[in-house]
C-alpha positions in Angstrom: 64.8 -13.9 13.8 63.8 -11.6 16.6 63.6 -8.7 14.1 61.3 -10.7 11.8 59.0 -11.6 14.7 58.9 -8.0 15.9 58.0 -6.8 12.4 55.2 -9.3 12.1 53.9 -8.3 15.5 54.1 -4.6 14.6 52.3 -5.1 11.3 49.6 -7.2 12.9 49.1 -4.5 15.6 48.8 -1.8 12.9 46.2 -3.7 10.9 44.2 -4.7 14.0 44.0 -1.1 15.2 43.0 0.3 11.8 40.3 -2.4 11.6 38.9 -1.2 15.0 39.1 2.4 13.8 37.2 1.6 10.7 34.6 -0.2 12.7 34.1 2.9 14.9 33.8 5.1 11.9 31.1 2.8 10.5 29.0 2.9 13.6 27.0 6.1 12.6 26.3 4.5 9.2 25.2 1.3 10.9 22.7 3.3 13.0 21.4 5.0 9.9 21.0 1.8 8.0 19.1 0.3 11.0 16.8 3.4 10.9 16.3 2.8 7.2 15.2 -0.8 7.9 12.5 0.4 10.2 11.3 2.9 7.5 11.3 0.1 4.9 9.2 -2.2 7.1 6.7 0.6 7.6 6.6 1.3 3.9 5.8 -2.4 3.4 2.9 -2.1 5.9 4.7 -4.8 8.0 4.1 -4.1 11.7 5.9 -7.3 12.8 9.0 -6.6 10.8 9.0 -2.9 12.0 9.0 -4.1 15.6 11.9 -6.5 14.9 13.9 -3.8 13.1 13.2 -1.2 15.8 14.6 -3.7 18.4 17.7 -4.1 16.2 18.0 -0.3 16.1 18.0 -0.2 19.9 20.6 -3.0 20.0 22.8 -1.2 17.5 22.5 2.1 19.4 23.2 0.6 22.7 26.1 -1.5 21.4 28.0 1.3 19.8 30.4 3.9 21.1 28.8 7.0 19.7 30.8 10.1 20.6 28.6 12.3 18.5 25.4 11.3 20.4 25.0 12.7 23.8 23.4 10.7 26.6 20.1 12.5 26.3 19.9 12.0 22.6 20.7 8.3 22.9 18.1 7.9 25.6 15.4 9.6 23.4 16.3 7.5 20.4 16.3 4.3 22.5 12.9 5.1 24.0 11.2 6.0 20.7 12.6 2.9 18.9 11.6 0.9 21.9 8.0 2.0 21.5 8.0 0.9 17.9 9.5 -2.5 19.0 6.9 -2.9 21.7 3.9 -2.2 19.5 2.2 -4.5 17.0 -0.1 -1.9 15.6 1.0 -0.1 12.4 -0.7 3.2 13.2 1.0 3.5 16.6 4.4 2.4 15.1 4.1 5.2 12.5 3.3 7.7 15.1 6.4 6.7 17.1 8.4 6.6 13.9 7.5 10.3 13.4 9.0 11.2 16.7 12.1 8.9 16.1 12.5 10.6 12.8 12.5 14.1 14.3 15.4 13.1 16.5 17.4 11.2 13.9 17.0 14.1 11.5 18.3 16.5 14.1 21.3 14.1 14.7 21.9 13.8 11.0 22.1 17.6 10.7 24.7 17.9 13.4 26.7 14.7 12.9 27.8 13.0 9.7 25.9 9.7 9.7 26.8 8.7 6.2 29.4 9.3 3.5 26.5 9.2 1.0 23.9 12.0 0.7 20.9 11.6 3.1 17.6 12.9 2.0 15.0 14.5 4.3 11.6 13.8 2.9 8.3 15.4 4.1 4.8 14.1 4.1 2.3 17.0 4.1 -0.6 14.7 5.1 1.2 13.5 8.3 3.1 16.8 8.7 6.2 14.8 9.5 9.6 14.1 7.9 11.8 11.1 7.5 15.2 10.2 6.2 16.1 8.1 3.1 19.1 7.2 1.1 17.0 7.7 -2.0 15.2 10.7 -3.5 12.3 8.6 -4.6 9.3 9.0 -2.3 8.3 5.9 -0.5 6.1 7.1 2.4 6.5 5.2 5.7 3.6 7.0 7.3 0.9 5.7 4.9 2.7 2.8 3.1 0.8 1.3 0.2 -2.2 3.6 0.6 -0.2 6.7 -0.2 3.1 5.4 -1.2 4.4 8.4 -3.2 2.9 11.2 -1.1 5.7 13.6 -0.1 8.6 15.6 -1.3 12.3 16.0 -0.8 12.8 18.9 1.6 16.6 18.8 2.1 19.7 16.9 1.1 22.1 16.4 4.0 25.6 15.9 2.9 
C-alpha cells in the first residue's frame, strides 16, 4: 500500500513540475501575443482597446519570470506600454507603439519569443517597424487610412 501511495505521489509531482516548466516556456509567447493584441487594436483604430491591451501587456510582463529579459529591457517595455495604456489618443498611442516595437523587435532577435515565425514589417511612411505573426500587411501606424502600407523586412525564426 505504501508503494502505491509513493508511486502516485511521485507521478503527481512529475506532472506538476512539467506543467510549471511548460508554463514558464510559454511566457515569452504570452508576452508576444499580448503585444500582438495592442497592434491589432491600433489596426482597428480603437484607442480604448489599445489602452486596455497595453495595460494587459504590462501585467503580463510584470507577472512573468522572464530570464531572457534583463531589468533595463523590462523597465523600458513596461514604460512604453504604460504610455499607451495611459493615453486615449490614437496618434500618441501609435507613436508610443513605435518605440515599444523597436524594443520588442530587439528582444525578438535575441530571444526566442515564439515557436512560430515572427515577421518584422516596415512602414515607410512612419519609418517604423512592428512585429506580426502574419506576412499580410495590416499597418498599426495608420490603421484603416493606410491599412496595407508596408512590407515584410525580415522573418525571425
